[in-house]
TORROSE-193234 format. One record per residue (C-alpha): residue number from 1; residue in one letter; x, y, z. Coordinates in pm, 1 decimal, always signed. Example, Ala and Ser with C-alpha at 12.3 -4.5 7.8 and 13.67 -1.06 7.14 Angstrom:
2
seq: 1, type: A, u: +1230.0, v: -450.0, w: +780.0;
seq: 2, type: S, u: +1367.0, v: -106.0, w: +714.0;
***
This chain:
278
seq: 1, type: M, u: +3673.7, v: +1803.5, w: +1421.9;
seq: 2, type: K, u: +3409.3, v: +2116.0, w: +1473.5;
seq: 3, type: R, u: +3139.7, v: +1899.8, w: +1319.4;
seq: 4, type: K, u: +3190.2, v: +1638.1, w: +1515.0;
seq: 5, type: S, u: +3141.1, v: +1873.2, w: +1821.7;
seq: 6, type: I, u: +2843.3, v: +2044.3, w: +1694.1;
seq: 7, type: L, u: +2695.8, v: +1674.7, w: +1662.7;
seq: 8, type: A, u: +2738.9, v: +1611.0, w: +2030.4;
seq: 9, type: Y, u: +2527.5, v: +1926.6, w: +2119.2;
seq: 10, type: P, u: +2192.5, v: +1764.0, w: +2145.3;
seq: 11, type: Y, u: +2340.6, v: +1450.5, w: +2352.6;
seq: 12, type: I, u: +2471.0, v: +1757.5, w: +2563.9;
seq: 13, type: I, u: +2165.6, v: +1889.0, w: +2624.3;
seq: 14, type: W, u: +1976.2, v: +1586.4, w: +2646.5;
seq: 15, type: S, u: +2175.7, v: +1462.0, w: +2923.7;
seq: 16, type: A, u: +2170.1, v: +1828.8, w: +3076.9;
seq: 17, type: I, u: +1801.5, v: +1807.6, w: +3124.0;
seq: 18, type: F, u: +1711.3, v: +1458.3, w: +3168.0;
seq: 19, type: I, u: +2040.6, v: +1409.6, w: +3384.0;
seq: 20, type: V, u: +2213.2, v: +1630.8, w: +3562.8;
seq: 21, type: I, u: +1920.5, v: +1815.2, w: +3630.9;
seq: 22, type: P, u: +1726.6, v: +1627.1, w: +3795.9;
seq: 23, type: L, u: +2046.7, v: +1494.9, w: +3986.8;
seq: 24, type: I, u: +2110.5, v: +1846.3, w: +4101.4;
seq: 25, type: L, u: +1725.4, v: +1817.8, w: +4221.5;
seq: 26, type: V, u: +1763.1, v: +1473.6, w: +4388.8;
seq: 27, type: V, u: +2076.5, v: +1629.5, w: +4576.6;
seq: 28, type: F, u: +1914.6, v: +1947.6, w: +4633.0;
seq: 29, type: F, u: +1623.3, v: +1782.1, w: +4823.3;
seq: 30, type: S, u: +1810.0, v: +1518.3, w: +5039.9;
seq: 31, type: F, u: +1996.6, v: +1783.3, w: +5198.8;
seq: 32, type: T, u: +1693.0, v: +1977.4, w: +5307.9;
seq: 33, type: R, u: +1389.2, v: +2000.9, w: +5514.9;
seq: 34, type: E, u: +1095.6, v: +2221.7, w: +5391.0;
seq: 35, type: V, u: +1009.8, v: +2498.8, w: +5622.0;
seq: 36, type: D, u: +720.0, v: +2799.5, w: +5606.4;
seq: 37, type: N, u: +987.5, v: +3047.9, w: +5417.6;
seq: 38, type: G, u: +1103.9, v: +2730.0, w: +5217.4;
seq: 39, type: Y, u: +1339.7, v: +2512.1, w: +5243.5;
seq: 40, type: V, u: +1619.4, v: +2504.1, w: +5476.7;
seq: 41, type: F, u: +1981.5, v: +2291.7, w: +5500.8;
seq: 42, type: S, u: +1958.9, v: +1973.2, w: +5712.6;
seq: 43, type: L, u: +2107.5, v: +1633.6, w: +5740.3;
seq: 44, type: A, u: +1775.6, v: +1514.5, w: +5935.4;
seq: 45, type: N, u: +1723.1, v: +1319.4, w: +5637.3;
seq: 46, type: Y, u: +2008.5, v: +1095.8, w: +5628.8;
seq: 47, type: K, u: +2004.9, v: +1100.6, w: +6005.9;
seq: 48, type: E, u: +1638.4, v: +938.0, w: +5964.9;
seq: 49, type: L, u: +1834.6, v: +655.8, w: +5744.9;
seq: 50, type: M, u: +1988.9, v: +520.1, w: +6082.9;
seq: 51, type: D, u: +1662.7, v: +354.5, w: +6182.5;
seq: 52, type: P, u: +1683.2, v: +31.7, w: +6235.5;
seq: 53, type: I, u: +1386.7, v: -49.6, w: +6019.4;
seq: 54, type: Y, u: +1495.7, v: +106.2, w: +5722.0;
seq: 55, type: W, u: +1819.3, v: -121.0, w: +5741.6;
seq: 56, type: K, u: +1605.7, v: -430.0, w: +5738.3;
seq: 57, type: V, u: +1481.0, v: -271.2, w: +5431.6;
seq: 58, type: F, u: +1837.8, v: -245.7, w: +5263.9;
seq: 59, type: L, u: +1916.4, v: -589.9, w: +5399.1;
seq: 60, type: R, u: +1590.8, v: -756.8, w: +5285.2;
seq: 61, type: S, u: +1645.2, v: -588.5, w: +4887.8;
seq: 62, type: I, u: +2062.7, v: -678.5, w: +4902.5;
seq: 63, type: I, u: +1983.0, v: -1014.5, w: +5046.0;
seq: 64, type: L, u: +1678.7, v: -1074.6, w: +4732.0;
seq: 65, type: A, u: +1888.4, v: -877.4, w: +4461.3;
seq: 66, type: G, u: +2180.5, v: -1076.9, w: +4564.8;
seq: 67, type: G, u: +1989.3, v: -1441.1, w: +4551.1;
seq: 68, type: S, u: +1861.6, v: -1345.9, w: +4225.5;
seq: 69, type: T, u: +2192.5, v: -1202.6, w: +4063.1;
seq: 70, type: I, u: +2311.0, v: -1563.5, w: +4187.9;
seq: 71, type: I, u: +2051.5, v: -1772.7, w: +4075.3;
seq: 72, type: C, u: +2101.9, v: -1555.1, w: +3695.9;
seq: 73, type: L, u: +2452.3, v: -1686.3, w: +3687.1;
seq: 74, type: L, u: +2395.0, v: -2056.0, w: +3791.2;
seq: 75, type: V, u: +2159.2, v: -2072.9, w: +3519.1;
seq: 76, type: G, u: +2296.1, v: -1796.2, w: +3280.3;
seq: 77, type: Y, u: +2581.2, v: -1887.5, w: +3228.6;
seq: 78, type: P, u: +2550.9, v: -2288.9, w: +3111.7;
seq: 79, type: V, u: +2294.8, v: -2082.9, w: +2918.6;
seq: 80, type: A, u: +2488.7, v: -1871.3, w: +2763.5;
seq: 81, type: Y, u: +2776.5, v: -2163.7, w: +2687.6;
seq: 82, type: I, u: +2551.1, v: -2359.9, w: +2516.1;
seq: 83, type: I, u: +2441.3, v: -2114.3, w: +2266.9;
seq: 84, type: A, u: +2802.2, v: -1983.2, w: +2234.1;
seq: 85, type: K, u: +2883.9, v: -2338.3, w: +2108.8;
seq: 86, type: M, u: +2603.9, v: -2415.0, w: +1892.5;
seq: 87, type: H, u: +2683.7, v: -2330.1, w: +1515.3;
seq: 88, type: V, u: +2708.2, v: -1950.0, w: +1373.4;
seq: 89, type: S, u: +2388.9, v: -1982.6, w: +1192.4;
seq: 90, type: K, u: +2167.6, v: -2099.4, w: +1460.9;
seq: 91, type: R, u: +2297.5, v: -1847.6, w: +1740.1;
seq: 92, type: G, u: +2125.9, v: -1576.3, w: +1610.1;
seq: 93, type: T, u: +1832.6, v: -1754.2, w: +1608.2;
seq: 94, type: L, u: +1820.7, v: -1861.4, w: +1994.8;
seq: 95, type: I, u: +1940.1, v: -1544.0, w: +2098.5;
seq: 96, type: L, u: +1631.6, v: -1374.4, w: +1963.5;
seq: 97, type: L, u: +1419.6, v: -1632.9, w: +2081.9;
seq: 98, type: F, u: +1598.0, v: -1601.9, w: +2433.2;
seq: 99, type: I, u: +1522.1, v: -1241.7, w: +2428.6;
seq: 100, type: L, u: +1119.8, v: -1250.6, w: +2260.1;
seq: 101, type: P, u: +982.1, v: -1197.9, w: +2618.4;
seq: 102, type: M, u: +1168.2, v: -896.4, w: +2739.4;
seq: 103, type: W, u: +967.0, v: -700.1, w: +2404.8;
seq: 104, type: M, u: +665.2, v: -737.5, w: +2587.5;
seq: 105, type: N, u: +570.6, v: -499.6, w: +2881.5;
seq: 106, type: F, u: +768.0, v: -537.4, w: +3192.8;
seq: 107, type: L, u: +450.6, v: -497.5, w: +3428.4;
seq: 108, type: L, u: +278.8, v: -761.9, w: +3205.2;
seq: 109, type: R, u: +525.4, v: -998.8, w: +3203.2;
seq: 110, type: T, u: +535.5, v: -968.3, w: +3602.8;
seq: 111, type: Y, u: +197.1, v: -975.8, w: +3597.6;
seq: 112, type: A, u: +127.4, v: -1342.5, w: +3427.9;
seq: 113, type: W, u: +321.8, v: -1506.2, w: +3749.7;
seq: 114, type: V, u: +23.6, v: -1398.7, w: +3910.9;
seq: 115, type: A, u: -187.6, v: -1595.2, w: +3719.3;
seq: 116, type: I, u: +54.7, v: -1839.3, w: +3729.5;
seq: 117, type: L, u: +120.1, v: -1877.6, w: +4086.4;
seq: 118, type: G, u: -169.5, v: -1783.7, w: +4206.2;
seq: 119, type: K, u: -440.4, v: -2011.3, w: +4449.2;
seq: 120, type: N, u: -642.1, v: -2086.4, w: +4117.9;
seq: 121, type: G, u: -339.5, v: -2043.7, w: +3903.0;
seq: 122, type: L, u: -197.6, v: -2223.6, w: +3651.1;
seq: 123, type: L, u: +66.9, v: -2433.9, w: +3843.5;
seq: 124, type: N, u: -206.7, v: -2524.4, w: +4104.9;
seq: 125, type: S, u: -390.9, v: -2647.4, w: +3892.1;
seq: 126, type: F, u: -157.1, v: -2860.7, w: +3704.6;
seq: 127, type: L, u: -59.2, v: -2960.7, w: +4014.8;
seq: 128, type: G, u: -432.4, v: -3029.2, w: +4086.0;
seq: 129, type: I, u: -428.8, v: -3298.1, w: +3781.0;
seq: 130, type: F, u: -175.1, v: -3532.6, w: +4020.8;
seq: 131, type: G, u: -377.5, v: -3510.3, w: +4329.5;
seq: 132, type: V, u: -134.8, v: -3234.2, w: +4435.2;
seq: 133, type: Q, u: -239.8, v: -2964.2, w: +4735.7;
seq: 134, type: P, u: -232.7, v: -2613.5, w: +4631.0;
seq: 135, type: V, u: +72.9, v: -2462.9, w: +4756.8;
seq: 136, type: S, u: +112.0, v: -2087.1, w: +4861.4;
seq: 137, type: I, u: +413.6, v: -1918.6, w: +4651.3;
seq: 138, type: L, u: +252.6, v: -1599.5, w: +4552.6;
seq: 139, type: Y, u: +268.5, v: -1285.2, w: +4801.6;
seq: 140, type: T, u: +617.5, v: -1461.9, w: +4926.1;
seq: 141, type: N, u: +974.7, v: -1378.5, w: +4911.7;
seq: 142, type: F, u: +1035.2, v: -1702.5, w: +4659.0;
seq: 143, type: A, u: +774.0, v: -1554.6, w: +4417.5;
seq: 144, type: I, u: +935.5, v: -1170.7, w: +4477.7;
seq: 145, type: L, u: +1246.3, v: -1417.3, w: +4359.8;
seq: 146, type: L, u: +1110.8, v: -1602.1, w: +4103.7;
seq: 147, type: G, u: +990.9, v: -1286.0, w: +3915.4;
seq: 148, type: M, u: +1357.5, v: -1116.4, w: +3951.3;
seq: 149, type: V, u: +1524.8, v: -1407.9, w: +3828.5;
seq: 150, type: Y, u: +1226.9, v: -1421.7, w: +3506.3;
seq: 151, type: N, u: +1280.4, v: -1035.0, w: +3393.2;
seq: 152, type: F, u: +1678.0, v: -1014.9, w: +3475.0;
seq: 153, type: L, u: +1802.5, v: -1333.9, w: +3354.8;
seq: 154, type: P, u: +1833.4, v: -1195.5, w: +2982.0;
seq: 155, type: F, u: +2123.8, v: -936.3, w: +3111.4;
seq: 156, type: M, u: +2291.9, v: -1184.0, w: +3234.2;
seq: 157, type: V, u: +2297.0, v: -1458.6, w: +2964.5;
seq: 158, type: L, u: +2371.7, v: -1158.3, w: +2712.0;
seq: 159, type: P, u: +2690.7, v: -1039.9, w: +2827.1;
seq: 160, type: I, u: +2844.3, v: -1389.7, w: +2923.8;
seq: 161, type: Y, u: +2729.9, v: -1493.7, w: +2574.0;
seq: 162, type: T, u: +2945.0, v: -1221.8, w: +2411.8;
seq: 163, type: S, u: +3248.9, v: -1330.2, w: +2619.1;
seq: 164, type: L, u: +3229.4, v: -1698.8, w: +2511.3;
seq: 165, type: S, u: +3134.9, v: -1616.5, w: +2125.0;
seq: 166, type: K, u: +3422.7, v: -1384.3, w: +2096.7;
seq: 167, type: M, u: +3701.2, v: -1674.4, w: +2287.6;
seq: 168, type: D, u: +3980.1, v: -1772.3, w: +2037.8;
seq: 169, type: N, u: +3909.7, v: -2145.3, w: +2006.2;
seq: 170, type: D, u: +4253.2, v: -2223.2, w: +1948.5;
seq: 171, type: L, u: +4286.5, v: -2151.4, w: +2347.4;
seq: 172, type: I, u: +4069.7, v: -2408.5, w: +2387.4;
seq: 173, type: N, u: +4268.3, v: -2650.7, w: +2165.6;
seq: 174, type: A, u: +4581.2, v: -2567.9, w: +2288.4;
seq: 175, type: A, u: +4490.7, v: -2628.0, w: +2658.2;
seq: 176, type: H, u: +4378.6, v: -2986.4, w: +2548.9;
seq: 177, type: D, u: +4667.8, v: -3096.9, w: +2328.2;
seq: 178, type: L, u: +4874.9, v: -2943.5, w: +2677.2;
seq: 179, type: G, u: +4709.0, v: -3282.1, w: +2813.5;
seq: 180, type: A, u: +4439.8, v: -3037.9, w: +3039.5;
seq: 181, type: N, u: +4103.5, v: -3274.8, w: +3103.1;
seq: 182, type: T, u: +3786.2, v: -3104.3, w: +3057.2;
seq: 183, type: I, u: +3743.6, v: -2900.8, w: +3396.1;
seq: 184, type: Q, u: +4079.7, v: -2774.0, w: +3385.8;
seq: 185, type: V, u: +3999.5, v: -2621.5, w: +3067.5;
seq: 186, type: F, u: +3691.0, v: -2447.4, w: +3184.9;
seq: 187, type: S, u: +3849.3, v: -2375.4, w: +3504.3;
seq: 188, type: K, u: +4217.3, v: -2275.6, w: +3364.2;
seq: 189, type: V, u: +4068.3, v: -2115.3, w: +3009.0;
seq: 190, type: I, u: +3699.9, v: -2055.8, w: +2920.7;
seq: 191, type: F, u: +3603.0, v: -1930.0, w: +3282.0;
seq: 192, type: P, u: +3865.0, v: -1677.9, w: +3316.1;
seq: 193, type: L, u: +3818.4, v: -1566.0, w: +3008.4;
seq: 194, type: S, u: +3466.8, v: -1524.0, w: +3070.9;
seq: 195, type: L, u: +3510.7, v: -1303.7, w: +3359.4;
seq: 196, type: P, u: +3426.3, v: -990.2, w: +3200.0;
seq: 197, type: G, u: +3110.5, v: -1046.8, w: +3071.6;
seq: 198, type: V, u: +3036.4, v: -1281.8, w: +3421.3;
seq: 199, type: I, u: +3131.4, v: -949.1, w: +3631.1;
seq: 200, type: S, u: +2914.2, v: -707.2, w: +3337.4;
seq: 201, type: G, u: +2604.6, v: -978.1, w: +3362.7;
seq: 202, type: I, u: +2615.3, v: -985.5, w: +3804.0;
seq: 203, type: T, u: +2624.9, v: -562.5, w: +3761.5;
seq: 204, type: M, u: +2335.2, v: -558.7, w: +3562.4;
seq: 205, type: V, u: +2124.5, v: -780.3, w: +3719.5;
seq: 206, type: F, u: +2185.1, v: -633.8, w: +4073.4;
seq: 207, type: M, u: +2144.6, v: -279.4, w: +3988.5;
seq: 208, type: P, u: +1815.4, v: -287.2, w: +3872.1;
seq: 209, type: A, u: +1711.4, v: -584.7, w: +4152.9;
seq: 210, type: V, u: +1840.9, v: -394.1, w: +4442.9;
seq: 211, type: T, u: +1599.1, v: -94.8, w: +4317.5;
seq: 212, type: T, u: +1297.9, v: -234.6, w: +4180.3;
seq: 213, type: F, u: +896.3, v: -237.4, w: +4299.3;
seq: 214, type: A, u: +685.6, v: -320.6, w: +4093.9;
seq: 215, type: I, u: +779.6, v: -709.1, w: +4090.5;
seq: 216, type: S, u: +750.1, v: -710.5, w: +4461.1;
seq: 217, type: R, u: +442.5, v: -501.7, w: +4489.7;
seq: 218, type: L, u: +314.1, v: -703.9, w: +4202.3;
seq: 219, type: L, u: +445.4, v: -1094.0, w: +4359.1;
seq: 220, type: G, u: +474.7, v: -938.8, w: +4696.3;
seq: 221, type: G, u: +153.6, v: -804.0, w: +4800.7;
seq: 222, type: G, u: +259.6, v: -511.5, w: +4911.2;
seq: 223, type: K, u: +407.5, v: -757.6, w: +5213.9;
seq: 224, type: F, u: +775.0, v: -725.2, w: +5173.0;
seq: 225, type: M, u: +899.1, v: -367.9, w: +5115.7;
seq: 226, type: L, u: +1207.0, v: -322.0, w: +4921.2;
seq: 227, type: I, u: +1436.8, v: -20.7, w: +4876.2;
seq: 228, type: G, u: +1233.8, v: +67.4, w: +4564.3;
seq: 229, type: D, u: +919.5, v: +42.1, w: +4720.1;
seq: 230, type: L, u: +1083.9, v: +328.3, w: +5019.9;
seq: 231, type: I, u: +1132.5, v: +555.9, w: +4772.3;
seq: 232, type: E, u: +848.3, v: +496.9, w: +4543.4;
seq: 233, type: Q, u: +644.3, v: +509.1, w: +4867.0;
seq: 234, type: Q, u: +797.7, v: +882.5, w: +4974.7;
seq: 235, type: F, u: +764.1, v: +1031.4, w: +4671.9;
seq: 236, type: T, u: +404.3, v: +887.9, w: +4565.1;
seq: 237, type: V, u: +208.4, v: +843.5, w: +4885.7;
seq: 238, type: V, u: +395.2, v: +1004.0, w: +5137.5;
seq: 239, type: G, u: +494.0, v: +1346.4, w: +4998.2;
seq: 240, type: D, u: +823.3, v: +1331.0, w: +5135.1;
seq: 241, type: W, u: +1060.6, v: +1406.8, w: +4887.5;
seq: 242, type: N, u: +1347.3, v: +1494.5, w: +5073.1;
seq: 243, type: F, u: +1378.2, v: +1137.0, w: +5292.3;
seq: 244, type: G, u: +1282.2, v: +1008.2, w: +4950.5;
seq: 245, type: S, u: +1594.2, v: +1211.7, w: +4781.6;
seq: 246, type: A, u: +1812.8, v: +1144.7, w: +5089.5;
seq: 247, type: V, u: +1670.7, v: +718.4, w: +5018.0;
seq: 248, type: S, u: +1800.5, v: +769.8, w: +4651.5;
seq: 249, type: I, u: +2111.4, v: +949.9, w: +4724.3;
seq: 250, type: F, u: +2193.5, v: +622.6, w: +4953.0;
seq: 251, type: M, u: +2108.5, v: +331.1, w: +4692.2;
seq: 252, type: M, u: +2354.9, v: +546.9, w: +4440.8;
seq: 253, type: I, u: +2621.0, v: +561.2, w: +4639.3;
seq: 254, type: V, u: +2594.7, v: +166.7, w: +4740.9;
seq: 255, type: I, u: +2572.7, v: +69.3, w: +4335.1;
seq: 256, type: L, u: +2820.1, v: +283.1, w: +4252.8;
seq: 257, type: I, u: +3083.6, v: +140.9, w: +4500.4;
seq: 258, type: S, u: +2952.5, v: -190.0, w: +4361.4;
seq: 259, type: M, u: +3015.1, v: -72.7, w: +4023.1;
seq: 260, type: A, u: +3367.4, v: +22.2, w: +4086.3;
seq: 261, type: V, u: +3423.0, v: -299.1, w: +4285.4;
seq: 262, type: M, u: +3322.8, v: -495.6, w: +3992.1;
seq: 263, type: S, u: +3498.0, v: -299.9, w: +3737.1;
seq: 264, type: K, u: +3781.1, v: -335.3, w: +3981.5;
seq: 265, type: F, u: +3780.7, v: -719.8, w: +3937.5;
seq: 266, type: E, u: +3746.8, v: -673.4, w: +3554.4;
seq: 267, type: D, u: +4049.5, v: -480.3, w: +3541.3;
seq: 268, type: E, u: +4237.7, v: -752.0, w: +3717.7;
seq: 269, type: S, u: +4106.5, v: -1022.6, w: +3516.6;
seq: 270, type: D, u: +4216.7, v: -836.0, w: +3196.8;
seq: 271, type: K, u: +4595.0, v: -817.1, w: +3333.4;
seq: 272, type: E, u: +4603.2, v: -1175.4, w: +3454.1;
seq: 273, type: G, u: +4351.6, v: -1380.8, w: +3198.0;
seq: 274, type: G, u: +4716.7, v: -1424.9, w: +2943.7;
seq: 275, type: G, u: +4830.3, v: -1616.4, w: +3268.1;
seq: 276, type: L, u: +4632.9, v: -1853.9, w: +3343.0;
seq: 277, type: L, u: +4651.9, v: -2135.0, w: +3128.2;
seq: 278, type: F, u: +4884.5, v: -2352.6, w: +3353.5;
***
């Protein structure tokens, strides 16, 4: 027992240096203002957050993140279901092919869409073959949404696939034997049992989507500021670490609340899962 506790020390030290201390610094900066003599306690940073211009940024970020999460769910669930129904020997290969693009650098993957969606990009060149006029997709909200879906879709597929692959097929066969049709089997058995994976996928997609700034900068051309852009701008451009920290704390609270709600739904689905057949 003592040896196990000793082995945990490196992790504790690592967490303290790279998680706890930075978090304390962010909280400190968010509740202070810099003056000539140092820092003084102040709630001015949080009062500044009440400005309507920042609420528009929050609303835009939540709408785009929510939209990308919904699209990832609608696309990712069928993909995960198809892979889970494949032969065991083929599942690993399909999952590997699906996550292979993630091995590439995040910025390179996102920047590739600039070459695809640009005015003289691959998409418009392809449409030009059929005499279709060039379409302006790059530097729009749709381009940002497309970049989010592309980058975060694997985070939706993998947890859903895990839930589906661990599902007991005897439950599905029993439902068919009891007279349930395909739609009833899916709605009463398959989907409820896969809810933990769905909830995990929603959480894993929404959190990075609502705080991203690289996607909006590259595919949005800087025209659409999201929460991640606002935080990054405060730290690297404006130099107002205090307000940037306040925005970061606000987003942390929003994310923690979202995770708590998702966790509650997951717990309820686990409790009710056994009684959802008929």
